[in-house]
C-alpha positions in Angstrom: 17.1 -7.0 -28.1 14.0 -8.1 -25.5 14.8 -4.8 -23.6 14.1 -2.4 -26.5 10.4 -2.7 -26.2 10.2 -2.2 -22.5 12.5 1.3 -23.0 10.1 2.4 -25.2 7.5 2.8 -22.5 9.6 5.3 -20.9 10.0 7.6 -23.7 9.3 11.5 -22.8 5.4 12.3 -23.7 3.4 15.2 -23.6 1.4 15.0 -20.0 -1.4 16.9 -22.0 -1.8 13.8 -24.1 -1.6 11.7 -21.4 -4.9 12.9 -19.7 -6.5 12.9 -23.0 -6.0 9.4 -23.4 -6.3 8.5 -20.1 -10.0 9.9 -20.1 -10.7 8.3 -23.2 -9.4 4.6 -22.1 -10.9 4.8 -18.4 -14.5 5.7 -19.8 -15.4 7.9 -17.0 -13.3 6.1 -14.3 -11.5 8.7 -12.4 -7.5 7.8 -11.9 -5.8 10.1 -9.6 -2.1 10.2 -10.4 0.4 11.9 -8.1 3.5 13.1 -10.4 5.1 14.6 -7.3 5.3 11.5 -5.0 8.6 10.4 -6.7 10.2 13.3 -6.1 8.8 13.3 -2.3 10.2 9.7 -2.0 13.9 10.8 -3.3 13.9 13.9 -1.3 14.8 12.0 2.1 17.9 10.0 0.2 21.3 11.5 0.3 22.1 14.3 -2.3 24.4 11.9 -4.4 21.8 9.6 -5.2 19.0 12.6 -5.4 20.9 14.4 -8.0 21.2 11.4 -10.0 17.6 10.6 -9.7 16.6 13.7 -11.2 17.7 12.6 -14.6 15.2 10.1 -14.8 12.6 10.1 -17.2 9.3 10.9 -16.5 7.5 8.0 -16.8 10.1 5.9 -14.7 8.9 8.5 -12.2 5.1 7.5 -12.6 5.5 4.0 -12.5 8.1 3.5 -10.0 6.7 1.6 -6.4 10.0 1.1 -4.8 13.5 2.7 -4.7 15.9 -0.1 -3.4 19.4 0.6 -2.4 21.8 -2.2 -1.1 25.6 -1.7 -0.1 28.1 -2.3 -3.0 25.1 -3.3 -5.7 23.0 -1.5 -8.3 20.7 0.9 -7.3 17.3 -0.7 -8.3 13.8 1.1 -9.3 10.8 -1.2 -9.1 8.0 -0.2 -11.2 4.6 -1.2 -12.2 6.1 -3.1 -15.1 9.1 -4.4 -14.2 12.9 -3.6 -12.4 15.0 -1.0 -13.8 18.9 0.1 -12.8 20.1 3.6 -12.3 22.8 4.2 -14.5 26.0 6.3 -13.5 24.6 9.5 -15.7 21.3 9.2 -14.2 19.5 7.3 -16.8 17.9 3.8 -16.6 18.6 0.2 -18.0 16.8 -3.1 -17.5 20.1 -4.8 -17.4 22.8 -5.2 -14.9 25.6 -4.0 -17.4 28.7 -2.0 -17.1 27.8 1.9 -16.4 25.1 1.0 -13.4 25.4 2.8 -10.4 26.6 1.0 -7.2 25.4 2.1 -4.0 28.1 2.7 -1.4 28.3 2.3 2.2 28.4 6.3 2.5 25.1 6.4 0.3 23.4 4.4 2.7 24.9 5.8 6.0 23.9 9.4 4.7 20.3 8.5 3.3 19.7 7.2 6.7 20.7 9.8 8.6 18.7 12.2 6.4 15.7 9.8 6.8 15.8 10.3 10.5 16.2 13.8 10.4 19.7 13.6 11.8 18.5 12.6 15.0 19.1 8.8 14.7 18.7 8.1 18.5 15.3 9.8 18.2 14.0 6.9 15.9 15.3 3.9 18.0 11.6 2.2 18.5 11.1 2.6 14.8 14.5 1.4 14.0 14.3 -1.8 16.5 11.2 -2.5 14.1 12.7 -2.7 11.2 10.9 0.5 9.3 9.3 4.3 9.5 7.3 6.4 7.8 8.3 9.3 6.0 6.0 11.6 4.0 3.3 8.5 4.0 6.0 6.2 2.6 7.5 3.4 4.2 11.0 2.9 4.4 12.3 -0.2 5.2 16.1 -1.0 6.4 18.4 -4.1 7.0 21.5 -4.2 9.2 23.3 -6.0 11.9 21.1 -6.5 15.1 21.9 -5.6 18.2 20.3 -8.1 20.8 20.4 -7.6 24.5 18.3 -10.6 26.8 16.8 -11.9 23.7 15.5 -8.5 22.1 16.7 -6.5 19.5 17.8 -3.0 21.3 18.9 -1.3 17.6 20.5 -2.0 14.5 24.2 -0.7 13.7 25.9 -0.9 9.9 22.6 -0.2 7.7 23.2 -2.3 4.6 19.6 -1.9 2.7 17.3 0.7 2.3 13.8 -0.1 0.7 11.9 2.8 0.1 8.1 2.2 -0.9 6.4 5.0 -2.9 2.8 5.6 -1.7 0.7 6.8 -4.3 -3.2 7.2 -4.2 -5.1 6.0 -7.0 -8.9 6.1 -7.3 -11.2 3.5 -8.0 -9.2 0.8 -6.7 -11.7 0.1 -4.1 -14.7 -0.2 -6.4 -15.2 -4.2 -5.8 -16.0 -3.4 -2.0 -18.1 0.0 -2.7 -19.9 -2.5 -5.0 -20.0 -4.7 -2.3 -21.7 -2.3 0.1 -24.1 -1.0 -2.2 -25.8 -4.1 -2.4 -25.1 -5.4 1.1 -24.9 -2.7 3.1 -22.1 -2.0 5.3 -20.4 -4.7 6.8 -16.9 -6.3 7.9 -14.2 -6.8 5.3 -10.6 -8.4 5.5 -8.8 -7.7 3.0 -5.8 -10.7 2.3 -2.9 -10.2 0.4 0.9 -10.6 0.4 3.6 -7.6 0.6 2.9 -4.5 -2.5 -0.6 -6.1 -3.6 -2.2 -3.1 -3.0 -3.5 -3.7 0.3 -2.8 -0.2 1.5 -3.7 1.3 -1.9 -7.4 0.1 -1.5 -8.0 1.1 1.9 -7.1 4.6 1.3 -9.9 4.3 -2.1 -12.4 3.1 0.0 -12.3 5.5 2.8 -12.2 8.9 0.2 -15.2 6.9 -1.4 -17.3 6.2 1.4 -16.5 9.1 3.2 -17.8 11.1 0.0 -21.0 9.4 -0.1 -20.3 7.3 -2.7 -22.8 4.8 -1.3 -25.5 7.4 -1.3 -24.7 8.8 2.2 -21.5 10.2 4.1 -20.4 7.2 6.2 -18.4 8.3 9.0 -15.0 6.9 9.5 -12.3 6.8 12.0 -9.0 5.7 10.4 -6.8 4.1 13.1 -3.1 5.0 10.8 -0.6 3.4 13.4 2.4 4.2 10.6 0.9 7.1 9.2 0.6 5.5 5.7 -3.2 5.7 5.2 -3.5 9.6 5.5 0.0 10.0 4.1 0.9 12.2 7.1 3.3 15.1 5.8 3.9 17.0 9.0 1.7 20.0 7.8 -1.1 17.6 8.0 -2.5 14.5 5.5 -1.4 14.0 1.8 -3.9 11.7 1.0 -7.8 12.2 0.2 -9.7 10.8 2.6 -13.2 12.5 1.9 -15.2 15.0 4.0 -16.3 12.5 6.7 -13.3 10.9 7.8 -11.1 11.2 11.3 -7.4 10.0 11.0 -6.2 8.7 14.5 -2.5 9.0 13.4 0.8 7.0 15.2 -2.3 5.5 17.9 -1.3 1.5 18.2 -4.2 -0.1 16.7 -5.7 -1.2 19.9 -5.9 2.3 21.7 -6.4 3.9 18.4 -9.8 1.6 18.1 -10.9 2.3 21.4 -10.3 6.1 21.6 -12.1 6.2 18.3 -15.5 4.3 19.7 -15.3 6.5 22.7 -14.5 9.9 21.4 -15.6 9.9 17.5 -19.1 7.8 17.4 -17.8 5.8 14.1 -19.9 3.8 11.8 -16.7 1.9 10.5 -13.1 2.1 11.2 -10.2 1.1 9.2 -6.8 0.0 10.0 -3.8 -1.8 8.0 -1.9 -4.8 9.2 -3.9 -6.4 11.8 -2.6 -10.0 12.9 -1.7 -10.5 16.5 -4.1 -11.3 19.7 -3.8 -7.5 20.8 -5.5 -6.8 17.6 -8.1 -9.2 17.4 -9.2 -8.1 21.1 -9.4 -4.5 19.8 -11.7 -5.7 16.4 -14.0 -8.0 19.1 -14.5 -4.6 21.0 -15.4 -3.0 18.1 -17.8 -5.1 16.6 -19.5 -5.4 20.2 -19.9 -1.7 20.3 -21.5 -1.9 16.7 -18.6 -0.5 14.3 -17.9 -2.1 11.3 -14.3 -2.7 10.9 -12.3 -3.1 7.6 -8.9 -3.7 7.6 -5.8 -5.8 6.0 -3.6 -8.6 7.0 -0.5 -10.3 4.8 -1.3 -13.4 3.7 -1.0 -14.6 0.0 -3.8 -16.9 -0.2 -6.7 -18.2 1.7 -4.9 -21.4 3.1 -1.9 -19.0 4.5 -4.7 -17.2 6.6 -6.8 -19.8 7.7 -3.1 -21.1 9.1 -2.7 -18.3 11.3 -3.4 -18.5 15.0 -6.1 -15.6 14.9 -8.1 -16.7 12.1 -10.3 -19.2 13.9 -10.8 -16.0 16.3 -11.8 -13.9 13.7 -14.1 -16.1 12.3 -15.8 -17.0 15.8 -16.4 -13.7 16.7 -17.7 -12.9 13.0 -16.2 -9.7 12.6 -15.7 -9.8 8.9 -18.8 -10.9 6.8 -16.7 -11.0 3.7 -12.8 -12.0 3.1 -11.1 -10.5 -0.2 -7.7 -12.3 -1.3 -5.7 -9.7 -3.5 -4.0 -11.7 -6.5 0.1 -11.8 -6.0 1.1 -12.5 -9.6 -1.1 -10.0 -11.7 -2.1 -5.8 -11.3 -2.2 -4.3 -7.8 -5.3 -4.3 -6.5 -7.2 -7.1 -8.1 -9.4 -9.2 -6.4 -8.6 -12.9 -6.8 -10.9 -14.5 -4.6 -14.0 -13.6 -2.3 -15.2 -15.5 0.4 -18.5 -15.0 3.0 -17.9 -15.6 6.5 -20.4 -18.6 6.2 -18.2 -20.5 3.3 -14.9 -20.2 5.7 -17.1 -21.9 8.7 -18.3 -24.6 6.9 -14.3 -25.0 5.7 -15.2 -24.4 2.0 -12.4 -22.2 1.6 -10.8 -24.4 -0.9 -13.3 -23.6 -3.3 -12.7 -21.0 -5.6 -14.1 -18.4 -3.9 -16.7 -17.0 -6.0 -20.1 -17.8 -3.9 -22.9 -17.8 -6.2 -25.5 -18.5 -3.3 -24.4 -14.8 -1.9 -26.3 -13.5 -5.0 -23.2 -10.4 -5.3 -22.7 -8.8 -9.0 -19.0 -8.7 -8.1 -16.5 -6.6 -9.7 -12.5 -8.0 -9.3 -11.3 -4.1 -10.1 -7.6 -3.9 -10.4 -5.3 -1.3 -11.9 -2.6 -2.2 -14.1 -0.4 -0.2 -16.0 0.3 -1.0 -20.0 2.9 0.9 -22.5 2.6 2.0 -25.9 5.6 4.1 -27.5 3.8 7.1 -26.6 1.4 7.1 -23.8 0.9 5.3 -20.4 -2.6 4.0 -19.7 -3.5 3.3 -16.3 -6.7 1.0 -17.2 -9.2 -0.5 -15.1 -9.8 -4.0 -15.2 -13.1 -5.7 -14.5 -15.4 -8.8 -15.2 
């Protein structure tokens, strides 16, 4: 019986009613919802899966964040609420019960070949790294590694696919924009576990700053190594990154930052997922050139960050004035903690992370989904 309220959230509704309620509930906050991103993600899958997916209700499509395929196991769709399983008839259920669709090895093989544009050999570097980006969506895969001289040369017998559906949701970067309005542009490092909204926040930050949200148009260079920030679609970029941003797509972060500094004269460089010594060296070059850097890093807590070998280096060079930690248990893009560089240098990272001495009227932000029997609500949550 506990499944019934969840399924009620996904009943079909009139989209006009949804937009009216969104305007009322968000009180002027712009929430950009792309209703075709699910179809774009599904389009790379084999025809067998794609056809079954076409029968899913609009509400599941609108809230889906991952499609997970595992050989011999039910096809799972992770949503902003909770996971659901694809049924053989194309519907969904929140229970793993008889009637769910079991992914076959052929489904995986055909989908993988289609993802690679039927030219698997052209993507050997991406295959070695375990993921590639198609239409702005990162697709991860698992299989049997072929190892030569201690290095992975390729994968064979792919057994799992994870299609992460990239959405652009406006207003998620409000906490950082508020910070910049009060303190001016500065370096910011966004920490978070996987799927906490780091890249979503970056996209909205670039859009807002490059559209003049702080009172002027900030010149931004986006080093988009995997094509996820701009959402490269082949014929252009799918995401709105404002009018004063430039995208260096496919560049390794170090080379991209170097090129941006030499050719684009940016005030700020934005990049995703730094973590190795080469990235730190590139950030140092940017800082020494007078360029602010906003970046993300995988770390579920400030303790995890401080244990990383690069943490001390980043603190020593003073690249990031503020470090934000995203909540890994609540809504996406919800800021759990905010640290000033001085706090971390003083070893005060055991504290709550909200330093009253900084004098910031700080909004935690965050976007979550709540459901009623007849409407979807994206709500800006702030304190």
